[in-house]
DRENLUMVO-18437 format. One record per atom (N, C-alpha, C, O, CB): y, z, x; residue in one letter. Coordinates in steps of 0.1 Angstrom, whole numbers, plus 2048, in hexadecimal, padded with zeros to 3 digits. Each point is the difference from the previous one (the first is absolute). Glycine has a CB too. Layout:
<tivexs>
YZXA;...
</tivexs>
This chain:
<tivexs>
2C7C20B4AM;8058097FAM;8067F97F3M;8027F37FEM;80181B817M;8007FC7E1M;8037F87F4M;80F8027FDM;80680A803M;7E17F97F3M;81D7EF803S;8107FB7FCS;8048097F8S;7F98057F8S;8057E4809S;80D81B800V;80780A7F9V;80E7FA7F9V;80C801805V;7E981080DV;8077E97E0C;80D7F87FDC;80A8087F6C;7FA8047F6C;7F97E680EC;81A8197FDR;80780A7FAR;8077F37F3R;8067F6803R;800820816R;7F67F17D9R;8057FD7F6R;8107FE802R;807808806R;7E48037EER;8187EC806R;80E7FD7FDR;8047F87F8R;7F77F77FFR;80B80E812R;80A7F87E5E;8027F77F8E;8017F2802E;8087FB808E;8008167F1E;7EE7E7800V;7FE7F3803V;8057F87F4V;7FD8047F5V;7F0802819V;81B7EE7F2P;8027F97F4P;7F48017F6P;7F5803804P;81A7ED80AP;7F480E7E4A;7F97FD7F7A;7F87F5802A;7F47FF7FEA;81A80B7F6A;8007E9812Q;7F77F47FFQ;7F57FF80CQ;7F77F9800Q;81D7FB7F3Q;7F0814816L;7F27FB80FL;7F98097FAL;7FA80380AL;8107F8810L;7F080C7DDL;7F58067FDL;7F57F67FEL;7F4802802L;8188117F6L;7F97E4805T;7F37F47F8T;8027F580ET;8097FA804T;7FD8077D8T;7F07FF826Y;7FD7F5808Y;7F37F1800Y;7F4800803Y;818818808Y;7FD7DB7F1S;7FB7F87FDS;7FF7F6807S;80A7FE807S;7F880B7EAS;7F37EF810S;8007F6811S;7F87FA7F9S;7FD8057F5S;804806824S;7F97E67EAD;7FA7F87FED;7F38067FBD;7FB7FB7F6D;8127F8818D;7EB81B7F9F;7F6805800F;8038097F2F;7F68077FEF;8037F681DF;80E8047DDG;8028097F4G;80A809802G;80A7FF808G;7E08007F2G;81380B7FDA;80B80E7FFA;7FB80C805A;7F3800800A;8177F87EBA;7FB810819A;7F980B7FEA;80D80C800A;80B7FD805A;7DB7F9807A;8168167EDR;8078047FFR;7FE80E80FR;7F6806804R;80D7EC7E0R;80B810821L;7FD807810L;8068097FDL;8098017F7L;7F67EF81BL;7FE81B7F8D;80280F807D;80E7FD804D;8017F5806D;7E6812804D;8268007F5P;80A7FC80AP;7FD80180EP;8057F9809P;80980E7E8P;7E7803812C;7FB801812C;7F77F2800C;8047F8809C;7F88277FEC;7FD7DD7F3E;7F77F9801E;80C7F1803E;8017F880AE;7E88197E4E;8207F0807L;80A7F6801L;8087FB80EL;8057F5801L;7FC8137E7L;800803822R;8007FF80FR;7F87F6807R;8057F7808R;7FF8207F7R;7F37E97FFT;7F47FA806T;7FF7F27FFT;7FD7FA80AT;7F981A7F2T;80C7E67F9V;8047F67F8V;8087F7800V;7FD7F4801V;7FC8177F8V;8177F9805V;80B7F9801V;8067FD808V;8017F4800V;8008137F3V;80480081AP;80880080AP;7FF7F3809P;8097FA805P;7F581E7FAP;7F77E7800Y;8017EF809Y;7F97F37F8Y;7FA7F6804Y;803818815Y;8087F67DAT;7FD7F47F2T;8117FA800T;8047F5801T;7E581A7EAT;81F7FD814Y;80F7FC7FDY;80680A813Y;80A808800Y;7F87F87D8Y;7FB7FE82DP;80780880EP;8117FF801P;80580B800P;7E47EE80FP;81F7FD7F1L;80C801804L;8057F97EEL;80D7FF7FFL;7F17FE823L;7FC8007D5S;8078017F4S;8088097FBS;80280A807S;7EF7EB7F6S;8148097F7E;80780B7F5E;7F980D802E;80480B804E;8037E37E9E;7EE80F80DR;7FA80C7FER;7FD806808R;7FF80C7FDR;7FA7EE7F5R;80480481ES;7FC806807S;80B80E806S;7FE80780AS;7F27E27F8S;81C8187F4A;80880C7FFA;7F48077F9A;7FA809806A;8217EE7F7A;7E38077FAE;7F580E7FCE;7F3803805E;7F78087FAE;8127F57F4E;7F67FA81FL;7F1805804L;80180680FL;7F6803808L;7FD7E77E9L;81B818812H;7FE80380FH;7FE8127FEH;8038077F6H;80E7E1818H;7E981C801D;80180B803D;80F8087FFD;80A7FC806D;7E27FC808D;8148127EAP;80D8087FEP;80280A80CP;80B806803P;7F17F97E2P;7F7803822R;80580880AR;8067FA80CR;803807809R;7EE8077EFR;8137E2809T;8067F880AT;80C7FA7FET;8087FD808T;7E68017FCT;8138007E8S;8087F87FDS;80E804804S;8087F77FCS;7E78027F5S;816813816S;80B800804S;80580480AS;80A808801S;7F57F87F0S;7F87F981BW;800803810W;8047EF805W;7FC7F67FBW;7EE821807W;81C7EA807W;8057F3804W;7FD7F6800W;7F67FC805W;80F80E802W;8047EF7F3L;7FA7ED7FDL;7F38017F7L;7F77F77FEL;8107FD81CL;7FB8177E1M;7F27FD7F6M;8038017EDM;7F88017F7M;7F980D821M;81E7F07E8S;8018007F1S;7FE7F47FAS;8017FF7F4S;80C81280CS;7F07E1808G;8017F47FCG;7FC7F580DG;80380380CG;80F8077E1G;7E77E9811P;7FD7F980CP;80D7FB802P;8017FC80CP;7E67FF7F3P;8248037F9G;80D7FC80AG;80380380AG;8017F7809G;8068087EBG;7FC80D810P;80580480EP;7F37F980DP;8047FB80BP;80A81F7E8P;7E77E7809L;7F87F9807L;8027EF801L;8057FA80AL;7EC81B7EFL;80B7E77FCL;8057F2801L;80C7FE809L;7FE7FA80AL;7F98047DFL;813805814T;8107FF80AT;7FB80480ET;8027FA80BT;81280E7E3T;7E97FE810I;7F7801812I;7FC7FA805I;8047FD80BI;7F880F7F5I;7FB7EE7FDL;7F67F7805L;8067EC7FDL;7FE7F5806L;7EB8257F1L;81D7EA800A;80B7F0800A;80780180BA;7FE7F8808A;8088057E0A;80380E81BT;80B80080AT;7F77FF80CT;8037F8809T;8108187EAT;7E17F780EY;7FA7FC810Y;7FA7F4800Y;7FF7FB80CY;7FB81B7F9Y;8037E57F3L;7FD7ED802L;80C7FB801L;8027F6807L;7E98067EAL;81E808809Y;80A7F3802Y;80B80280DY;8097F8803Y;7F78037E2Y;7FD812820F;80380480DF;7F97F780AF;8057F8808F;7FF8207F0F;7F07EC806C;7F77FE80EC;7FF7F17FDC;8007FB80BC;7F081D7F9C;80F7E07F3L;7FD7F3801L;80F7F87FDL;7FF7F3801L;7E68137F8L;8247FC804S;80D7FC802S;80C806805S;8037FC80BS;7F37FB7E7S;811812809I;808803805I;802809810I;80A802807I;7F87FA7E0I;7F480781AG;7FD80880BG;7FF7F380BG;8087FE80AG;7EB81B7EAG;8047E080AP;8017F380DP;80D7F7801P;8047FD80BP;7E27FF7F2P;8208017F7R;80A7FD803R;80C807806R;8087FA808R;7ED7FB7EBR;80D817809Y;807809809Y;7FC80380FY;807807807Y;7FD8027E4Y;7F07F1819M;7FB80680BM;8027F0809M;7FD80080CM;7EF8197E9M;8177DE806R;7FF7F5809R;8067FD807R;7FB7FA809R;7FD8007EDR;81880880BD;80480080ED;80480F806D;80B803805D;7FD7E57F6D;7EE81F803R;80480A806R;7F4805808R;7F57FC7FCR;81D8097F3R;7EE80381DK;7F8809806K;7F68067F8K;8038037F4K;80E80281AK;7E17FE7F8P;7FC8097FFP;8028117FFP;80180780AP;7F97E57FCP;8078197ECY;80480F804Y;7F680480DY;7F67F9803Y;81380E7E2Y;7FC807822N;7F3805809N;80280D7F7N;80A808800N;7F57EC81CN;7F680F7DEL;7FE80D7F7L;7F5803803L;7F88037F7L;8147FB7F8L;7F0803822K;7F1807805K;8048127FDK;7F78067FAK;8027E481FK;81381E7EAN;7FF80D7F9N;7FC7FF7F1N;7F48037FDN;81D805814N;7F77F37E6T;7F98007F0T;7F27FF800T;7F88097FDT;81B7EC7FAT;7EA7FF80DI;7F27F97FAI;7F981180AI;7F68047F9I;80B7D3806I;80182F80AI;7F880A805I;7FD80B7F6I;7F58047FDI;8147F6819I;80480C7E5V;8018087F6V;7FC7FE7F4V;7FA8087F9V;8157FD812V;7F47EC7F1Y;7F67FD7F3Y;7F2800803Y;7F88067F9Y;8187ED7FDY;7ED805815N;7EE806802N;7FD80F7FFN;7F98047F7N;8037EA818N;8088187F9V;7FC8107FDV;8038037F4V;7F68057FBV;80E803819V;8047F87E5S;8058017F0S;7F68007FDS;7FB8097FBS;8187EE800S;7E57F8807Q;7F78007F4Q;7F2803802Q;7F77FE7F7Q;8187F4800Q;7ED81481BV;7F7805801V;7FE80C7F8V;7F78027F8V;80A7F381AV;80B8167F1V;80180A7F8V;7FF7FF7F0V;7FD80B7FBV;80E7FA819V;7F77F17E5M;8028027F3M;7F17FD7FDM;7FB8047F6M;8207F6805M;7DB7FC80FS;7F67FA7FDS;7F380F7FES;7F88037F7S;8137E2818S;7F88217FFI;7F680B7FDI;80680B7F3I;7F78067FBI;8007F8821I;8138037DFF;8018097F7F;7F97FB7F0F;7F98067F8F;81D800818F;7F17EC7F2L;7F77FA7F2L;7EF800800L;7FA8017F5L;81C7ED808L;7E3812811V;7F5802800V;7FD80F7FDV;7F78037F7V;8087EA817V;80881C7F9Y;7FC80F7FFY;8038057EFY;7FC80A7FCY;80A7FB822Y;8027F27DAE;8018057F3E;7F77FB7F5E;7FD8067F6E;8197FC812E;7E67EF7FDG;7F37FE7FBG;7F68077FDG;7FE8037F4G;8087F2815G;7F380F802L;7F8805807L;7FB80F7FCL;7F58047FCL;8147EC814L;8068177F1V;7FD8127F7V;8027FA7F6V;7F68047FAV;813813813V;7FF7E17E8A;8027FE7F1A;7F37FC7FBA;7FF8007F3A;81A7FA80FA;7DE802805G;7F27FB7FCG;7F97FE806G;7F6808802G;80F7F27F3G;7FD7FA811W;7F37F8809W;7F7806808W;7F57FC803W;8197F37FFW;7FB821805W;7F8806807W;7F18047FCW;7F6800808W;8208057FEW;7EC8007EAE;7F48097FEE;7FD8017ECE;7F68027FAE;81380E823E;8027EC7E0D;8037FE7F2D;7FC7F27F7D;7F98007F6D;81A80F813D;7F27E67FDY;7FF7F17FBY;7F17FF801Y;7F9806808Y;8207EF7FFY;7E38017F0S;7F77F6804S;8007F3802S;8067F87F8S;7F2815801S;8027EF814F;7FD7F2803F;7FB7F97F6F;8017F3802F;7FA813811F;8017FE7E1T;7F77F17F9T;8068037F4T;7FA7FA7F8T;7ED801812T;8268117EFC;8067FB7F6C;80780B802C;7F980B802C;7F97E67EEC;81B810810Q;8088087FCQ;80D7FD7FAQ;8097F9804Q;7EC81180AQ;80B8007E5P;8087F97F5P;80E809805P;7FD80A806P;7EF7EF7E3P;821803813V;809806800V;80580E7F9V;8008037F4V;8007E6811V;803820809D;80580D7F7D;80B8037FDD;808804809D;7EB804800D;8117F87E7Y;80E7FC7FBY;80280F7FEY;8088007F7Y;7F97E67FCY;7FD82480FS;800810801S;80F7FE807S;8057F7806S;7DD8157FES;8218027F9D;80D809809D;7F580980CD;806808808D;8117FE7DED;7DE7F981CS;7FC80780BS;8077FD80CS;8067F6801S;7E780C7F4S;812809817P;8087FB80CP;7F87F6808P;8077F8806P;80481C7FBP;7E97EB7FFK;7F97F4807K;8097F17F9K;8047F7807K;7E08177FCK;81E7F47EDA;7FA7F07F8A;810800805A;8027F6807A;7E88087DEA;82180C818K;80D7F8805K;80180480FK;80C7FF801K;8018017E7K;7EE803824R;8037FD809R;7F87EF803R;8097F7804R;7FC826803R;7F07DE7F8M;7FD7F27FDM;80B7F67FCM;8047F6805M;7E88147F6M;8167FD7F9A;80C7F47F9A;80D7FE80AA;8077F6801A;7F38127E4A;808807824A;80C7FD809A;7FE7FA80DA;8087FA806A;8028177F1A;7E87F180CA;7F97F9809A;8057EE801A;8037F9809A;7E981C7F1A;8127E97F8V;7FC7EE800V;80E8017F8V;8027F57FCV;7DE801801V;82D8137FFW;80E7FA800W;8047FE812W;8077F6803W;8008197E1W;7F47F9825W;8047FD810W;7FC7F8804W;8047FB80BW;7FF8147FAW;7F07EB7F3Y;7FA7F580CY;8097F67FCY;8047F8809Y;7E180D7FBY;81E7F97EDF;8087F47FBF;80B801806F;8037F5805F;7F48097E7F;81280A817L;80D801809L;7FC7FB80DL;8077F9806L;80481A7EFL;7EA7F180FA;7FC7FB80DA;8037EF803A;8057FA809A;7E981C7F6A;80B7E67F5K;7FB7F37FFK;80E7F8800K;8007F8808K;7E880D7EBK;8227FC807L;8107FE7FFL;80580480FL;8067F8807L;7FC8107DCL;7FD802822I;80680380FI;7FB7F5809I;8077FC80AI;7F981E7F4I;7F07E07FFE;7F97F580BE;80A7F37FCE;7FF7F7808E;7E38137F8E;8237F57F9L;80C7F17FAL;80580180EL;8007F5805L;80A80C7DDL;7FA808825S;80B80080CS;7F37FB80AS;80480380BS;8128137F1S;7DF7E4806D;7FC7F980DD;8067F47FCD;8057FA809D;7E4811801D;8197F07E9T;8027F07FFT;80E7FF803T;8067F5802T;7E88057EBT;818811813V;8107FC802V;80080480FV;8097FB807V;80480C7DFV;7EE7FE81EF;7FE7FF80FF;8007F8804F;80A7FB803F;7EF8117FFF;7F87EC801F;8037EF802F;80A7FA800F;8037FA80AF;7ED8057EDF;8187FF800V;8097FA7F9V;80D800809V;8067F6804V;7EE8117E5V;810808818L;80A80380BL;7FD7FE811L;8087FF809L;7FF8107E4L;7EE7F1813R;7FA7FE80FR;7FB7F37FFR;7F77FE808R;80281A7FFR;8097DC7F0K;7FD7F1804K;7F48007FEK;7FE7F47FFK;812807811K;7E680C7EEK;7F07FD800K;7FD7FD7F2K;7F88077F9K;80080981AK;8107E37E7N;7F57F87F6N;7F47F97FFN;7FB7FA7F7N;815806804N;7EE802813K;7F17F8804K;7F580C7F7K;7F47FD800K;8137F681FK;7FE8197DCQ;7F980A7FEQ;7FE8017F1Q;7F68037F9Q;81380881CQ;8037F17E7I;7FF8027F1I;7FA7F77F7I;8077F87F9I;80A81280BI;7E17F97FCS;7F47F67FDS;7FD8037EDS;80280A7FAS;7F17F9825S;8097F27DDV;7FF8007F4V;7F38117F9V;8018067F5V;8067D7810V;7EE824807L;7FD80A802L;8058127FFL;7FD80A7FAL;7FC7E0810L;80F8127FEH;80880D803H;80C8017F4H;80480A7FBH;7F77F3821H;8097F87E2L;80B8007EFL;7F88047F8L;80280C7FFL;80B7E3800L;7E880C7FAY;7F68077F6Y;7FB80F800Y;7FF8097F8Y;7FB7E180AY;80481480CH;7FB80E800H;80F80E7F9H;8008087F7H;7EC7EC825H;81E8087EEH;80980A7FFH;8087FD7F3H;8088097FDH;7F97FB81DH;7FE7F07DCF;8048007F3F;7F28087F7F;80380B7FAF;80D7DC80AF;7E78167FCM;7F78097F8M;7FF80D801M;8018057F6M;7F67EA80AM;80781980BM;7F980C802M;80E8097F6M;7FC8077F7M;7F37F4827M;81C8057E3P;80A8087F9P;7FB7FE7F2P;7FE80A7F9P;8187F3817P;7E77F57E8I;8017FF7F6I;7F08067FAI;8008017F4I;8157EB810I;7E3818801C;7F38047FFC;803810800C;7FA8097FAC;7FA7E2812C;8178147FEA;7FA80F803A;80F80A7F6A;80080C7FFA;7F17EE821A;8177FD7D9W;8098027F5W;7FA8017F5W;8068057F7W;80A7F0814W;7E28047F3I;7FB7FD7F0I;7F380E800I;7FB8057F6I;80B7D8807I;7F7825812G;7FB80D7FFG;80980E7FEG;7FB80A7FAG;7F67E9813G;81680D7F6T;809809803T;8038057ECT;7FF80A7F9T;80E7E9826T;7F77FF7DFK;8058037F1K;7F88037F6K;8028077F6K;80D7ED810K;7E28027FFF;7F68087F1F;7F5805807F;7FA8087F9F;8097E77F2F;7F7810821L;7F6806804L;80080780BL;7FA7FB80AL;7FE7F67EBL;80E81B80EP;80780680EP;7F0809803P;7FF80C7FFP;8237F87FCP;7D57F5809G;7F68077FDG;7F17F8806G;7FE7F5806G;8128177E5G;7E97FE810G;7F27F5802G;7F87F580CG;8017FF80CG;8088037DFG;7F17F980CH;7F77F4809H;8057FA80AH;7FB7FF80BH;7FB7FB7E3H;81980180EG;8067F7809G;80780380EG;8027FA80BG;8007FD7E0G;80181680ET;805806810T;7FA80180ET;8057FF80CT;80280C7E5T;7EE7F680BL;7FB7FC811L;8017F5806L;7FD7FD80BL;7F480F7F0L;8167ED7FCL;8057F180AL;80D804805L;8057F6805L;7F17F67EDL;81281F80EG;80D806806G;7F9806809G;8037FE80CG;80D8057E2G;7E680680FV;7FE80A80EV;7FB7F680BV;8067FF80AV;7F28187E9V;8007E280BI;7F87F380AI;80E7F5802I;7FD7F7808I;7E58097ECI;828800808N;8087F5800N;80980980CN;8047FB80BN;7FA7F77D7N;80681B81AS;80980B809S;7F7801812S;8037FF80BS;8048147D8S;7EB7EF816F;7FD7FE80EF;7FE7FA80AF;7FE80580BF;7FF8037ECF;8047E9804I;7FB7F4808I;8137FC807I;8057F8808I;7DD7FD7E2I;82481480CH;8117FC803H;80681080DH;80A7FD808H;7FE7F47D4H;7F381A825I;7FB80880CI;8007F880BI;80A800807I;7E980E7EDI;8027E980FI;7FB7F680AI;80A7F6804I;8037FD80CI;7E78067EAI;8197F7800M;8087F37FDM;80D800805M;8057F8808M;7F08047E4M;81281180DY;80C802808Y;7FF807809Y;8087FD808Y;8037FF7E8Y;7EE80F814T;7FE803811T;7FB7F180BT;80080280CT;7F481A7EAT;80A7DB807Y;7FF7F6807Y;80D7FA802Y;80680180BY;7E47FC7EEY;81D7FD7F9Y;811800802Y;805809808Y;8077FB809Y;7FC7FE7E2Y;7FC810815L;809806808L;7FE801810L;809800808L;7FA80C7E2L;7EE7F4819I;7FF7FE80EI;8067F0808I;8057FD80BI;7E58157EDI;8157E87FES;8047F0803S;80D8017FFS;8067F8806S;7E77FA7F0S;819816804G;810801800G;80580580DG;80C7FF803G;7F58057E4G;7F780281FL;80780980AL;8067F8810L;808804808L;7E580F7EDL;80D7DF809G;8007FA80DG;7F67F8805G;7F58017FAG;81780E80AG;7F67E9807P;7F37F6804P;7F7808808P;7F47FC802P;8197EE800P;7F8821802E;7F480680AE;7FA80C7F9E;7F9808805E;8147F2812E;7F58067DDY;7F48067F2Y;7F77F47FDY;7F58037FCY;81C80E7F4Y;7F17E1812Q;7F77F67F9Q;7EF802806Q;7F67FB7FBQ;8227F2802Q;7E881C810K;7F37FE804K;7F78097F5K;7F67FA7FDK;81280281DK;7FD8117E1Y;7FB8087F4Y;7FC7F87F6Y;7F88057F8Y;81780C80DY;7F47E07F8L;8027FB7F2L;7F77F7800L;8037F57FCL;8138107FFL;7D67FF80AW;7F97F7805W;7FA8037EDW;7FA7F67FCW;80180A828W;8078097D2W;7FA7FF7F8W;8047FC7F3W;7FB8047F5W;7FE808819W;8107EB7F4K;80B7F97F7K;7F47F97F6K;8028017F4K;8157FA821K;7DE7FE7EFQ;7F97FB7F3Q;7F78087FBQ;7F87FB7F7Q;80B7F080FQ;7FB8207FEH;7F980C7F8H;80A8057F5H;7FC8077F6H;7F680181FH;8197F57EDV;8078077F3V;8017F47F6V;7FF8027F4V;810812819V;7F17E37F7T;7F97F67F3T;7F17FE7FBT;7FF7F97F6T;8127FB813T;7E58127FCT;7F68007FCT;7FE80B7F7T;7FA8017F5T;8017F281ET;80D81A7F4L;80280A7F9L;8077FC7F3L;7FC8047F5L;80380B81FL;80D7E97EDQ;7FF7FC7EEQ;7FA7F97FAQ;8057FD7F5Q;80A80780BQ;7E57F5804L;7FA7F87FBL;7F28097F6L;7FA7FD7F6L;8117F1820L;7F381F7F3I;7F98097FBI;8098057F6I;8017F87F6I;7F080D81DI;8168037EDQ;8098027F8Q;7FD7F77EFQ;7FC8047F6Q;814802824Q;7F57ED7E9F;8017F97F2F;7EF7FF7FCF;7FD8007F4F;81E7F0811F;7DB80F804C;7F38007FAC;7FE8107F8C;7FA8017F5C;7FE7ED821C;80B81B7EFI;7FE80B7FBI;80A8037F4I;7FC8067F7I;7F9801820I;8177F57E8V;8067FD7F3V;7FB7FA7F6V;7FF8057F5V;80E7FA816V;7EC7F37FAF;7F87FA7F6F;7F88037FFF;8018027F4F;8057F180DF;7ED810801Y;7F580A7FBY;80480C7F7Y;7F98047F6Y;7FB7F6821Y;81580B7EBH;7FF80E7FFH;80B8017F2H;80180B7FAH;7F97FC823H;80B7EF7DFN;8057FD7F4N;7F97F57F5N;7FF8027F4N;81580681AN;7E97F17F7G;7F67F47FAG;7F28077FAG;7FE8007F4G;80B7EC820G;7EF8187F2S;7F880A7FES;8038097F4S;7F78007F7S;8067FE820S;80F80A7E8V;8008067F5V;8017F97F0V;7FE8057F4V;80980A81EV;7FE7E27F4M;8007F97F0M;7F07FD7FAM;7FD7FA7F5M;81B7F7813M;7E08137FFF;7F27FD7FCF;7FB80D7FCF;7F48007FFF;8087ED810F;80A81D7F0R;7F880F7FDR;80A8067EFR;8087F97FAR;7F281182AR;8028017D8D;8068047F9D;80A80D807D;7FD80B805D;7EF7EA7E9D;81D807811C;80B808809C;80D7FE7F6C;8037F57FBC;7F3805821C;8108117E3N;80D8037F9N;80E800808N;809808801N;7E88067F2N;80B7E3812Y;80E7FD805Y;8047F1801Y;7F87F9806Y;80681C807Y;80E7E77EEP;8007EF7FCP;7FD7F5808P;8057FC80AP;80A80A7EAP;7E37F6801K;7FD7F2809K;80D7F7807K;8017FB80BK;7EA8047E2K;81C80180AG;80B7F5802G;806804813G;7FE7FA80AG;80B8067D3G;7FB809822I;80780580BI;7F37FD80DI;8017FA80BI;81181A7E5I;7E57F280BN;7F37FC80DN;7FE7F47FEN;7FD7FC80AN;7F68167F8N;80E7E67F6F;8057F0802F;8057FB808F;7FB7F9809F;8068087E8F;80F80480BL;80C7FD80BL;7FD80380CL;8017F7808L;80E80E7EAL;7ED807811L;7FE806812L;7F67F9801L;8037FA80BL;80381E7FBL;7EE7E37F7T;7F37FB807T;8087F0800T;8007FD80CT;7E78157E9T;81E7E7806L;8057F3801L;80880180DL;7FE7FA80AL;8028017DBL;80E810818N;8097FF80DN;7FD80380BN;8067FC80AN;8068087EBN;7E680480DA;7F980580CA;7F87F4805A;7FE7FF80CA;8008197ECA;7FD7DE7FEG;7FC7F5804G;8077F4806G;7FB7F7807G;7F98137EBG;8167F8809I;80A7F6804I;80680380FI;8047F9809I;8028047DCI;7F980F81BF;80780A80DF;7F77FD80AF;8037FD80CF;8068187E7F;7EA7EC808L;7F27F980CL;8007F3802L;7F87FD809L;7F88137EFL;8147E5802Y;7FF7F4800Y;8087F9807Y;7FE7F5805Y;7FA80F7EAY;817806813M;8097FC806M;802808811M;8057FA809M;8057FF7DCM;7F181281CF;80080680CF;7F27F8809F;7FE7FE80CF;81081A7E8F;7EA7E5800G;7F57FA807G;8047EF80AG;7FD7FB80CG;7F58127DBG;8137EF811N;8017F3805N;80C80080BN;8027F7808N;7F57FF7E2N;811815816F;80A806809F;7F9802812F;8027FC80CF;80A8127DAF;7EA7FC812Y;7F680580EY;7F87F2803Y;8007FE80CY;7F981F7EDY;8017DA800Y;7FA7F7806Y;8067F880AY;7FC80080CY;7F98027E2Y;8197F480ET;8077FC805T;80A80580CT;8047F980AT;7F57FF7E3T;809813810N;80780980EN;7F480880CN;80380680AN;8148007E2N;7DF7F9810Y;7F4805808Y;7F17F8802Y;7F980080AY;8138147EDY;7F37E67FDI;7F17FD803I;8047F2805I;7FB7FC80BI;7F58137E1I;8197EA80EK;7FE7F4804K;80A7FC80EK;7FE7F7808K;7FB8047DDK;80E80D81BK;8047FF80CK;7F780280BK;8007F7808K;81380D7EEK;7E580680CE;7F4807803E;7F27F2807E;7F8801809E;8118177E0E;7FA7E080FI;7F67F57FDI;8057F3809I;7F97F8807I;8018117DEI;8167F781AH;8057F5809H;802803807H;8057F8808H;8007FD7F0H;7FB81980DK;803805812K;7F2802807K;80080080CK;8178117EFK;7DE7F07FEK;7F57FA807K;7FD7F5800K;7F57FE806K;8068107F9K;80B7E87FBG;7FD7F27FDG;7F27FC7FBG;7F97F6803G;81880680EG;7EE80E7E6I;7F37FD7F3I;8067F57FBI;80C7FE800I;7EB8197F7I;7FF7DF803P;8077F37F8P;7FB8097F2P;7F68047FDP;8067E0814P;81181B7E7V;8018047F2V;8037F17F8V;8047F6806V;8068267FEV;7F37E57ECQ;8047F77F7Q;80B8057FBQ;80080D7FFQ;7ED7EB7FEQ;81F8017FDK;8058057F3K;8037F27F8K;8007F4803K;80B825807K;7F77EE7EBT;8037F77EFT;80F801801T;80680A801T;7E37FE7ECT;81B7EB812S;80C7FF7F9S;8057F87F6S;7FB7F5801S;80781280FS;8057FA7E8A;7FF7F47F1A;80B7F7804A;809804807A;7F080C7E3A;8077E3811I;8077F5802I;8047F67F6I;7FA7F6802I;7FD80F810I;8127FD7E4K;8007F67F6K;7F48047F7K;7FC7F87F8K;80F7F5817K;7EC8207F1G;7F58017F7G;7F6800809G;7F7808800G;8127EE7EDG;7F980181AH;7F17FF807H;7FC80880BH;8067FE80AH;7FC7EE7F0H;7F481C805V;7FA80980DV;7FC7FC80BV;7F67FA7FDV;8038107F6V;8087F5817I;7FD7FC80EI;7FB80A80BI;80580B800I;80B7E57FAI;7E980C80DR;7FD80E80AR;8037F780DR;7FD7F5803R;7ED81D7F0R;81D7F7813E;803802811E;7F8805807E;7FD80C7FCE;8167F7800E;7E77FB80DK;7FE80780FK;80B80280AK;8077F9807K;7E67FD7F7K;814816800I;80980580DI;7F980280BI;7F48017FEI;81A8097F5I;7F47F681AE;7FC80580DE;80880180BE;8097F9803E;7E67FF7F6E;80B81280CA;80C805809A;7FF7F6810A;7F47FC803A;80B8227F0A;80B7DF815V;8027FA809V;80280980EV;7FD80C803V;80A7E47EBV;7FD80681BA;80580C809A;80D803803A;8097F77FDA;7E580680CA;81680E7FDN;80C807801N;8048087F1N;80C8037FEN;7FA7E9816N;7F18177E6G;7FE8057F3G;8067F97F4G;8018077F6G;7FD80D816G;8067E17F5K;8057F97FAK;7F17FA7F5K;7F4800802K;8247FC814K;7F17FF7D9L;7F87FA7F9L;8067F47FCL;80C7FE7FFL;7E98157FCL;8017E3801K;8017F37F8K;7F47FC7F6K;7F5805801K;8197F4814K;7F68007E2D;7F97FB7F5D;7F97F5804D;8077F6804D;8088127ECD;7E67F6811S;7F77F57FES;7FA7FD7F5S;7F87F6800S;80680E813S;
</tivexs>
């Protein structure tokens, strides 16, 4: 599908793009594909945003989002745990049930909108530029990206619930990084690129969240429903598959002649790689390693002490206990 770029006023000083590779006279439409991710949150970004989304809630600038995220981190890492220190965990069962149902519904909505607005038939999986026109489908995709951004903000509640229920052990580096980075990525997408190649991430991620929050919903109903949660490990497997797809889908475009910013493709690919590593490490620690220990299969682990690497052999002993030899 051909990209449609609307002609709009662009400051004269931005019409000449200079870099270490020289200078070139750019068409205003071409400028959108080169500069947005060279100056993503700088003062020039105010001139490069998509005017269709600039008046939408929280899209005037990065200030409101950064304030929300700073408050989120401060509450989850400092004020929240201190507030709960001498208090009993809150019983939020009914609240969390409603929350999980809402998340499932929201995720279904996002998958549907992403498919209908482009990925079901119009979009190309090999190269999909952003449609900046006012066509119904282009505006529908832009709105879907904005709703996805709001969904990522709502998901910050996951951590807040952990704090109020005194489940602090579940607030891992992986958890915080995921919940902190996703709203930022979604905001940048809504502000500058509300459509095109990168939106497949949102469709796949929302599909995974349908399954994930369904799992959370069942697990929150009570102990009698635990027998239906045998597929917990498969949820993590699906998340790993998700990051593999996103890594390839965005990374491969960097080596094609595609009218989509290579800068944002690089950031999406890098972020997918980081998630793949972190979730992969989580999967290995919680499933593969435990299964090896459970079966009593000798394994080796490497640990660094004072700069020297030592090899330790761990073997299982009676009664399921482990000892180092």
